[in-house]
C-alpha positions in Angstrom: -162.3 298.3 176.0 -160.5 296.7 178.9 -159.9 293.0 178.8 -161.8 292.5 182.0 -164.9 294.3 180.6 -164.8 292.3 177.4 -164.6 289.1 179.3 -167.5 290.1 181.5 -169.7 290.9 178.5 -168.8 287.6 176.9 -169.7 285.7 180.0 -173.0 287.5 180.5 -174.0 286.6 176.9 -172.7 283.0 177.4 -174.8 282.7 180.6 -177.9 282.9 178.4 -176.8 280.0 176.3 -177.8 276.4 177.0 -174.6 274.6 177.9 -173.8 271.5 179.8 -171.2 272.4 182.5 -169.1 269.4 182.9 -165.8 268.7 184.5 -163.3 267.0 182.3 -163.3 263.6 183.8 -166.8 262.8 184.8 -167.6 265.4 187.5 -171.3 266.5 188.3 -173.1 268.7 185.8 -175.3 271.8 186.1 -178.0 273.0 183.5 -178.4 276.6 182.3 -181.5 278.0 180.5 -181.3 277.8 176.8 -181.0 281.1 174.9 -180.0 282.2 171.4 -176.3 282.3 170.9 -175.0 285.8 170.2 -171.2 286.5 170.1 -170.6 290.2 170.7 -166.8 290.0 171.3 -164.2 287.6 169.9 -163.1 286.6 173.3 -161.6 283.3 174.3 -163.5 281.7 177.2 -163.2 278.3 178.8 -165.5 275.4 177.9 -165.6 274.0 181.4 -165.8 274.9 185.0 -164.3 273.1 188.0 -165.4 272.7 191.6 -163.6 274.2 194.6 -162.3 271.3 196.6 -160.0 270.3 199.4 -156.5 269.2 198.4 -152.9 269.2 199.5 -150.6 271.9 198.1 -146.9 271.6 198.0 -144.6 274.5 197.3 -141.2 273.0 197.0 -138.0 272.6 194.9 -135.9 269.5 194.4 -132.3 269.5 193.3 -130.2 266.5 192.4 -126.9 266.1 194.4 -124.0 263.6 194.7 -122.1 262.6 197.8 -118.4 263.5 197.5 -115.4 264.1 199.8 -114.7 267.7 200.7 -112.9 268.9 197.6 -109.9 271.2 197.2 -108.3 272.1 193.9 -104.5 272.2 193.4 -103.1 275.1 191.3 -99.8 275.0 189.3 -98.6 278.5 190.2 -95.9 278.7 187.6 -95.8 277.4 184.0 -94.0 274.1 183.5 -93.5 271.3 181.1 -95.2 268.2 182.4 -93.0 265.2 183.2 -95.0 262.7 185.3 -97.8 262.2 187.8 -96.2 261.3 191.1 -99.6 260.6 192.7 -102.4 258.9 190.9 -106.3 258.8 191.4 -107.4 257.1 194.5 -104.0 257.5 196.1 -103.6 259.0 199.6 -101.2 261.9 199.9 -99.7 264.0 202.7 -99.3 267.8 202.7 -96.2 268.8 201.0 -95.8 265.7 198.8 -95.2 266.0 195.1 -98.3 265.5 193.0 -96.9 266.4 189.6 -93.3 266.7 188.5 -92.2 268.9 185.6 -89.3 268.7 183.3 -86.4 270.0 185.3 -83.8 269.7 182.5 -80.4 269.6 184.1 -81.6 270.9 187.4 -81.2 267.6 189.1 -77.6 267.3 188.0 -76.9 271.0 189.0 -78.4 270.3 192.4 -76.4 267.1 192.7 -73.2 269.0 191.7 -74.0 271.8 194.1 -74.6 269.4 197.0 -71.3 267.7 196.1 -69.5 271.1 196.0 -70.9 272.0 199.5 -69.8 268.6 200.8 -66.3 269.1 199.4 -66.3 272.6 200.9 -67.2 271.3 204.3 -64.7 268.4 204.0 -61.9 270.8 203.0 -62.8 273.1 205.8 -62.4 270.3 208.3 -58.9 269.6 206.8 -58.1 273.3 206.8 -59.3 273.7 210.3 -57.2 270.8 211.5 -54.1 272.3 209.8 -54.8 275.8 211.2 -55.3 274.2 214.7 -51.9 272.6 214.3 -50.3 275.9 213.2 -51.9 277.7 216.1 -50.7 275.1 218.6 -47.1 275.5 217.2 -47.4 279.3 217.4 -48.7 279.1 220.9 -45.8 276.8 221.9 -43.2 279.0 220.3 -44.7 282.1 222.0 -44.7 280.3 225.3 -41.0 279.4 224.9 -40.2 282.9 223.8 -42.1 284.3 226.8 -40.0 282.1 229.2 -36.8 283.1 227.4 -37.7 286.8 227.6 -38.5 286.5 231.3 -35.1 284.9 231.9 -33.3 287.7 229.9 -35.2 290.4 231.8 -34.0 288.9 235.1 -30.3 289.3 234.1 -30.7 292.5 232.1 -28.5 295.3 233.5 -30.1 298.6 234.5 -30.2 301.2 231.7 -27.7 303.4 233.5 -25.2 300.6 234.0 -21.9 300.9 232.3 -22.2 297.6 230.5 -25.9 298.1 229.4 -25.2 298.9 225.8 -22.7 296.1 225.4 -25.0 293.6 227.0 -27.9 294.6 224.8 -25.8 294.5 221.7 -24.7 291.0 222.6 -28.2 289.7 223.5 -30.3 291.7 220.9 -31.2 288.6 218.7 -32.3 286.8 221.8 -35.0 289.5 222.3 -36.0 289.3 218.6 -37.0 285.6 218.8 -39.7 286.0 221.5 -41.0 289.2 219.8 -41.4 287.3 216.5 -43.1 284.4 218.2 -45.6 286.7 219.7 -46.2 288.4 216.3 -46.6 285.0 214.6 -49.1 283.9 217.2 -51.2 287.1 216.7 -51.0 286.6 212.9 -52.0 283.0 213.1 -55.0 283.8 215.3 -56.1 286.6 212.9 -55.6 284.3 209.9 -57.7 281.6 211.5 -60.4 284.1 212.3 -60.4 285.5 208.8 -60.4 282.0 207.2 -63.3 280.9 209.4 -65.3 284.0 208.5 -64.6 283.6 204.8 -65.6 279.9 205.0 -68.9 280.8 206.7 -69.6 283.4 204.1 -68.7 281.0 201.2 -70.7 278.2 202.8 -73.8 280.5 203.3 -73.5 281.6 199.6 -73.2 278.0 198.3 -76.2 276.9 200.5 -78.2 279.9 199.1 -77.3 278.8 195.6 -78.5 275.3 196.5 -81.8 276.7 197.9 -82.3 278.7 194.7 -81.8 275.6 192.6 -84.2 273.7 194.8 -86.8 276.5 194.7 -86.5 276.5 190.9 -87.1 272.7 191.0 -90.0 273.1 193.3 -91.5 275.6 190.9 -91.5 272.8 188.4 -93.6 270.6 190.7 -97.1 270.6 192.1 -97.2 270.1 195.8 -100.1 269.0 198.0 -101.4 271.8 200.1 -103.2 269.4 202.4 -103.8 265.8 203.2 -106.2 263.9 201.0 -106.8 261.5 198.2 -106.4 262.3 194.5 -109.9 262.6 192.9 -109.3 264.5 189.7 -106.7 265.2 187.1 -106.2 268.2 184.8 -106.3 267.6 181.0 -105.5 269.1 177.6 -107.6 269.2 174.5 -105.7 267.5 171.6 -108.1 268.6 168.9 -111.2 267.2 167.2 -109.6 263.8 166.4 -108.0 263.0 169.8 -110.3 265.0 172.1 -109.6 265.6 175.7 -106.7 263.7 177.3 -104.8 263.8 180.6 -101.3 265.2 180.7 -98.5 263.5 178.9 -94.8 264.0 179.0 -93.9 267.3 177.2 -97.3 269.0 177.7 -97.1 272.6 178.7 -99.1 273.5 181.8 -99.8 277.2 182.0 -99.3 279.5 185.0 -102.1 279.3 187.6 -103.7 276.2 186.0 -105.8 274.0 188.2 -104.1 270.6 187.5 -105.4 268.2 190.2 -108.0 267.9 192.9 -107.8 266.3 196.4 -110.7 265.0 198.5 -110.9 264.8 202.2 -112.6 261.5 202.8 -113.2 262.3 206.5 -115.8 264.8 205.4 -118.9 264.0 203.4 -120.5 266.7 201.3 -123.6 266.8 199.0 -122.8 268.9 195.9 -125.4 270.1 193.5 -126.2 273.0 191.2 -126.0 276.4 192.9 -128.9 277.4 195.1 -129.4 281.1 196.1 -129.2 281.9 199.7 -132.7 283.5 199.4 -134.1 280.2 198.4 -132.6 278.5 201.4 -133.9 281.2 203.7 -137.3 281.0 202.2 -137.7 277.3 202.8 -139.4 276.1 206.0 -137.5 272.8 205.8 -134.4 271.7 203.9 -133.4 268.1 203.9 -131.7 265.4 201.7 -133.1 262.1 200.6 -130.5 259.4 200.0 -131.7 255.9 199.0 -135.2 256.9 200.2 -134.0 257.9 203.7 -134.2 261.5 205.0 -131.0 263.2 206.3 -130.5 266.6 207.9 -128.3 269.0 206.0 -126.7 272.4 206.4 -126.1 274.7 203.4 -122.7 276.1 203.1 -123.6 279.5 201.6 -121.3 281.6 199.4 -120.9 285.4 199.7 -121.6 287.4 196.6 -117.8 288.0 196.2 -117.1 284.3 196.4 -119.9 283.5 193.9 -118.5 286.0 191.4 -115.0 284.8 191.9 -115.9 281.1 191.4 -118.1 282.0 188.4 -115.3 283.9 186.7 -112.8 281.1 187.4 -115.0 278.0 186.8 -117.8 279.4 184.7 -120.1 277.8 187.3 -120.6 277.7 191.0 -122.0 274.8 193.0 -124.2 274.4 196.0 -122.6 272.5 198.9 -124.4 270.8 201.8 -122.8 269.2 204.9 -124.8 266.2 205.9 -125.5 264.6 209.3 -124.8 260.9 209.0 -123.9 259.5 212.4 -124.4 255.9 211.4 -122.3 256.2 208.3 -125.1 255.1 206.0 -124.3 257.4 203.1 -121.4 256.3 200.8 -119.3 258.3 198.5 -120.9 258.1 195.0 -124.5 258.0 196.4 -126.9 260.3 194.6 -129.2 262.4 196.7 -132.2 264.6 196.3 -132.1 268.0 198.1 -135.7 269.0 199.0 -136.5 272.7 199.7 -140.0 272.7 201.2 -141.4 276.2 201.3 -145.0 275.3 202.2 -146.9 272.1 202.6 -150.5 272.5 203.5 -152.9 269.5 203.8 -156.7 269.7 203.1 -157.0 273.3 202.1 -159.6 274.8 199.7 -158.0 275.2 196.2 -158.8 276.0 192.6 -156.7 275.8 189.5 -154.4 278.8 189.4 -155.6 279.9 186.0 -159.1 280.3 187.4 -157.9 283.3 189.3 -157.8 286.7 187.7 -156.2 289.9 189.0 -156.7 293.6 188.6 -154.7 295.9 190.7 -154.5 294.5 194.2 -157.7 292.4 193.9 -158.0 288.7 193.0 -161.3 287.3 191.7 -162.8 284.3 190.0 -166.0 283.8 188.0 -168.4 281.9 190.2 -171.2 279.9 188.5 -174.3 280.8 190.5 -177.9 281.5 189.6 -177.4 280.1 186.2 -174.7 282.6 185.3 -171.0 283.4 185.9 -170.4 286.3 188.3 -167.3 288.0 189.3 -166.4 287.0 192.8 -163.5 288.3 195.0 -161.2 285.8 196.7 -158.2 285.9 199.1 -155.4 283.6 198.0 -152.8 281.7 199.9 -149.9 279.6 198.7 -149.6 278.1 195.2 -147.8 275.3 193.7 -148.2 276.7 190.2 -151.1 274.5 189.1 -153.3 275.1 192.1 -153.8 278.0 194.5 -155.1 278.0 198.1 -158.3 280.0 198.7 -158.3 281.5 202.1 -161.7 283.2 201.8 -164.4 283.9 199.3 -165.3 280.4 198.2 -166.6 277.2 199.7 -166.1 273.5 198.9 -168.3 272.5 195.9 -168.6 276.0 194.4 -168.1 275.9 190.6 -165.7 278.4 189.1 -164.9 279.2 185.5 -161.6 277.8 184.3 -159.6 277.6 181.2 -158.8 274.1 182.3 -159.4 270.6 181.2 -159.0 267.8 183.6 -156.6 265.2 182.2 -157.7 261.6 181.9 -157.2 258.8 179.5 -157.7 255.1 179.0 -154.4 254.0 180.6 -154.8 253.1 184.2 -152.5 251.7 186.9 -152.3 251.2 190.7 -149.4 252.8 192.5 -147.2 250.2 194.1 -143.7 249.9 195.6 -140.6 248.9 193.6 -137.1 250.0 192.7 -135.7 252.7 190.5 -132.3 252.8 188.9 -130.5 253.9 185.8 -127.9 251.8 183.9 -124.6 252.9 182.6 -122.5 251.0 180.1 -119.5 252.1 178.0 -116.3 250.9 176.5 -113.1 251.8 178.4 -109.4 251.6 177.8 -106.4 251.0 179.9 -104.6 254.1 181.3 -101.3 254.3 183.0 -100.8 257.8 184.4 -97.6 257.1 186.4 -95.5 255.9 183.4 -91.8 256.7 183.9 -89.3 257.6 181.3 -86.7 255.0 180.3 -83.8 257.1 179.1 -80.3 256.8 177.8 -78.1 256.7 180.9 -74.8 257.2 179.1 -73.1 260.5 180.0 -69.7 260.0 178.5 -69.1 259.1 174.9 -71.3 259.1 171.8 -74.3 256.8 171.9 -76.0 255.2 168.9 -79.3 253.3 168.9 -79.0 249.8 167.6 -82.4 248.3 168.3 -85.6 249.0 170.2 -86.6 245.7 171.7 -90.2 246.4 173.0 -93.5 247.6 171.5 -96.3 249.6 172.9 -98.5 247.9 175.6 -96.0 245.1 176.0 -95.6 243.8 179.5 -91.9 243.6 180.7 -90.1 242.3 183.7 -87.5 244.1 185.7 -84.1 243.7 184.0 -85.7 243.0 180.6 -83.9 244.7 177.6 -85.7 247.8 176.4 -83.1 248.8 173.8 -79.7 247.9 172.5 -77.1 250.6 171.9 -73.3 251.0 171.3 -71.1 253.8 172.7 -68.1 255.3 171.0 -65.8 256.3 173.9 -62.8 258.6 174.1 -59.7 256.4 174.8 -57.4 259.4 174.9 -59.4 260.9 177.8 -59.2 257.6 179.7 -55.4 257.3 179.0 -54.8 260.9 180.0 -56.7 260.6 183.3 -54.9 257.3 184.2 -51.5 259.0 183.7 -52.6 261.8 186.1 -53.6 259.1 188.6 -50.2 257.5 188.2 -48.4 260.8 188.8 -50.5 261.4 191.9 -49.6 258.0 193.3 -45.9 258.8 192.7 -46.3 262.0 194.6 -47.9 260.2 197.5 -45.0 257.8 197.7 -42.5 260.7 197.7 -44.4 262.5 200.5 -44.3 259.3 202.5 -40.6 259.0 202.1 -40.1 262.6 203.1 -42.1 262.1 206.3 -45.6 260.8 206.4 -46.4 262.8 209.6 -45.1 266.1 208.3 -46.8 265.7 204.9 -50.1 264.1 206.0 -52.2 266.9 204.6 -50.5 266.8 201.2 -50.9 263.0 201.2 -54.6 263.3 202.1 -55.3 265.8 199.4 -53.4 263.8 196.7 -55.3 260.6 197.7 -58.6 262.5 197.4 -57.7 263.6 193.9 -56.8 260.0 193.0 -60.2 258.8 194.2 -62.1 261.4 192.2 -60.1 260.8 189.0 -60.5 257.0 189.4 -64.3 257.4 189.8 -64.3 259.5 186.6 -62.3 256.7 184.7 -64.7 254.1 186.0 -67.7 256.1 184.6 -65.9 256.5 181.3 -65.2 252.7 181.1 -68.7 251.8 182.4 -70.5 254.0 179.8 -68.2 252.8 177.1 -69.2 249.2 177.9 -73.0 249.9 178.0 -74.8 247.9 175.3 -78.3 247.5 176.7 -80.9 249.7 178.4 -83.1 247.6 180.8 -86.4 248.0 182.7 -86.0 249.1 186.3 -89.2 247.4 187.4 -92.1 245.1 186.2 -94.6 247.0 184.1 -96.1 247.8 180.8 -94.6 249.8 177.9 -97.0 252.8 177.2 -94.9 254.7 174.7 -91.9 253.9 172.4 -89.5 256.3 170.7 -89.8 256.7 166.9 -86.0 256.9 166.6 -84.4 254.4 164.1 -81.4 252.2 164.3 -78.2 254.2 163.8 -79.5 257.5 165.2 -77.7 259.4 167.9 -79.0 259.3 171.4 -78.1 262.2 173.7 -77.7 261.7 177.4 -81.2 261.3 179.1 -83.0 261.0 175.8 -86.2 258.9 176.2 -86.4 255.5 174.7 -89.8 254.4 176.1 -92.2 255.0 179.0 -92.7 252.2 181.5 -95.8 252.1 183.7 -96.0 250.1 186.9 -98.7 247.4 186.8 -100.0 248.8 190.1 -100.9 252.0 188.5 -103.3 250.5 185.9 -106.6 252.2 185.5 -109.6 252.1 183.1 -110.6 255.4 181.5 -114.3 255.7 180.7 -115.9 258.5 178.7 -118.6 260.1 180.9 -119.5 263.5 179.4 -122.9 263.6 181.3 -121.2 263.1 184.7 -123.1 260.0 185.7 -120.1 258.4 187.4 -118.4 259.8 190.5 -115.9 258.9 193.3 -117.1 255.8 195.0 -119.4 254.5 192.2 -119.2 250.7 191.9 -118.3 249.5 188.4 -118.2 246.1 186.8 -115.3 245.8 184.4 -115.4 243.0 181.8 -112.2 241.9 180.0 -110.5 239.0 178.4 -107.6 237.2 180.0 -104.6 235.9 178.0 -106.4 232.7 177.1 -109.3 234.6 175.7 -111.7 233.8 178.5 -114.2 236.5 179.4 -113.9 237.8 183.0 -115.5 240.4 185.2 -114.3 242.3 188.3 -116.0 244.8 190.5 -114.1 248.0 191.1 -114.6 251.6 192.1 -114.5 255.0 190.3 -111.7 257.0 191.9 -112.4 260.4 190.3 -115.1 262.9 191.2 -118.0 263.7 189.0 -116.4 266.3 186.6 -119.6 268.4 186.7 -118.7 269.3 190.3 -115.2 270.6 189.5 -113.4 273.5 187.9 -113.6 273.6 184.1 -109.9 272.7 184.0 -110.7 269.4 185.6 -113.9 268.6 183.5 -112.2 266.2 181.1 -115.4 264.2 180.3 -113.7 261.0 181.6 -114.0 258.9 184.7 -111.1 256.8 186.0 -111.7 253.3 187.5 -109.0 251.8 189.7 -108.3 248.1 188.9 -107.3 245.6 191.6 -103.6 244.8 191.3 -104.0 241.2 190.3 -106.5 242.1 187.6 -104.3 244.9 186.2 -101.4 242.4 185.9 -103.7 239.9 184.2 -105.0 242.5 181.7 -101.5 243.7 181.1 -100.4 240.1 180.5 -103.1 239.5 178.0 -102.0 242.6 176.0 -99.2 240.6 174.5 -101.8 239.6 171.9 -102.1 242.1 169.0 -99.5 244.3 170.6 -102.0 245.4 173.2 -104.3 247.2 170.9 -107.2 244.9 171.9 -107.3 246.7 175.2 -108.4 249.9 173.6 -111.8 248.3 172.7 -112.2 245.1 174.6 -112.5 246.5 178.2 -116.2 247.3 178.9 -117.7 248.8 182.0 -121.2 248.9 183.3 -122.9 250.2 186.5 -126.3 250.5 188.1 -126.8 254.0 189.3 -129.1 255.9 191.6 -130.6 252.7 193.0 -133.5 253.2 195.4 -135.5 250.2 196.7 -139.0 249.8 198.3 -140.4 253.2 197.2 -143.7 254.1 195.5 -143.4 254.3 191.7 -145.3 256.4 189.2 -144.9 255.8 185.5 -143.3 258.8 183.8 -146.0 258.8 181.1 -148.6 259.4 183.8 -146.9 262.5 185.2 -147.5 266.1 184.2 -145.1 268.8 185.4 -146.3 272.4 185.9 -144.0 275.0 187.3 -141.8 272.3 188.8 -144.7 270.6 190.5 -145.5 267.0 189.5 -149.1 265.8 189.0 -151.0 262.7 188.3 -154.7 262.1 187.6 -156.1 260.1 190.5 -159.2 258.0 190.0 -161.5 258.0 193.1 -163.5 254.9 194.1 -166.7 256.6 192.7 -165.0 257.1 189.3 -164.3 260.9 189.8 -160.9 262.0 188.5 -158.8 264.7 190.0 -155.3 266.0 189.8 -153.0 265.2 192.7 -149.6 266.8 193.3 -146.7 264.7 194.7 -143.1 265.2 195.7 -140.6 263.1 193.8 -137.1 262.1 195.0 -135.9 261.3 191.6 -136.5 259.1 188.6 -135.0 256.6 186.2 -135.9 256.1 182.5 -139.4 254.7 183.4 -140.6 255.9 186.8 -140.6 258.6 189.3 -140.4 257.6 192.9 -142.6 259.3 195.5 -141.5 261.1 198.6 -144.9 262.3 199.7 -148.3 263.1 198.2 -149.4 259.6 197.1 -150.1 256.3 198.8 -149.8 252.7 197.8 -152.9 251.4 196.1 -153.9 254.7 194.6 -155.4 254.3 191.1 -154.2 256.7 188.4 -155.0 257.3 184.7 -153.4 259.0 181.8 -153.7 259.4 178.1 
């Protein structure tokens, strides 16, 4: 037997039973003649009916969003070992600037040596060109003199048939040879000059190409900004269950094509949210944003199917992005918004609960209570919000229809009034210095031994303060040998001068150049041999210290500690739920050096990680501290070797604040198919469900966009 037939039979029998038809919250009743109860089928039927009435129906969707700068992610195209952040969160950058530098090994020295080699090549070429120019001038003068002599000889030369021709030629033969050799020497000099210049240009081009290759290799170990912007996110590594996620540290490997940083264009405001299908946007009659209770017009920046798949594969998640019209610059970065997609909004239409409506084939029908019984009655339906459906024809206001429905009620009552909604955030934070620079052993010549590390982690130091003490075992034989070479070169210069300074000027110049280079080498040997201390290059805070012990060898450029500039001090806050974002105002509480409790207001300078690629979703927000506060906190870290700072910096914020809006207690709200309802108590005591559109909520209340008015009385269980 069909379900419809069974239900019909059950209702026909039920119509003969005396029942009191009552709406759930005190609606009017209707009496039915009393008959013996006979249950022919085990069907489930409702115990109430409801009236057809006029109401407002909303078909809408709301999505939470956050205001961010236009975002672009920076990809490390080649694998590299991380060395340092050259730009930090909240810092403005220009296109082409270095964002992250990698470990270049000896590349810097190789580049420096190559640049020096090219400089020497160019300098030697200048000297060589000067010498070749002198040689050419001499050859031209000799050739000119030879030409004059030849012309004179030809004027007095006898004719070939003269009797004395052979004797004259024999006598003057060598005089003809001189001009010929001068001409040959000139042509040879010109050819040599040409070949030398061509060889120099070829050599210079090759050396410059080598330099470019070295610089390209170095650039491959750097992340460069592809556009102007401000740093709003950093890549991270997972250090395991104990340490969790952490931003890059010196020595971390960054794989090829890893997204390692994000930039924001603060000249462009965007509202980012969970992804919304283009079909949902096209379906909506109106799409707008609510920010702090105010409506703003928006435009959805749709993705093609190819873009959606590409982003999904890369990130694991795609986002919806809206551009927002804000001519008065009301919206601030960090503001939370509600995107409203209003498909239909109809006021004062006939409606019944959706579950009253049954369907078979293409027909919709309800069971209408009339003539003391329920009868199948066809209806034409309009829009629905899930809980209620519009009736276009077939019913009139006041008709009673069968419903598997119980009107909600309860003893709790309240009157809707205006107020504020917000959510609170509080957490413990710790100091973070992303721009810490390596303090390394500067000694290139000699054997270096560590004597003492003079600093500890989180210690504040001044420029010039001793970081470590060392001693260097030099090579006195090398110094002595080089000094003897300098002495011999000085003696050569003196000899060249005695022989003729003008004639030997190039030899003198070359010898003096060698003396200068060798003397510089000796100075480096002596300087390194006399190095006993490694000092701080600037004011800052020690963030890492070597674990090497006194007496151990230190190779050239081996790290002793890492020193962070006070100006790059941040507070890192765990925020796995993504409540904080770029522009959020934060209150940071800390103790100064005297132990007094202080607070300072600051800003979050990283974007909500939920809006970024998974490689940037570290679960932490970064707060930029004012310079004077950073210095004060760093100064106080002298106590307990700075470890207090890991637990004594606390942050709190008031989020999603909206003032002067209608509030509805969360406990009074029922959600059905994304539509929110409350039970409204009319002046006559009748209770009915009323849908409303909410712009958001905090832990206690929803705030109302439309659908309810101030002073409305509601009830709930």
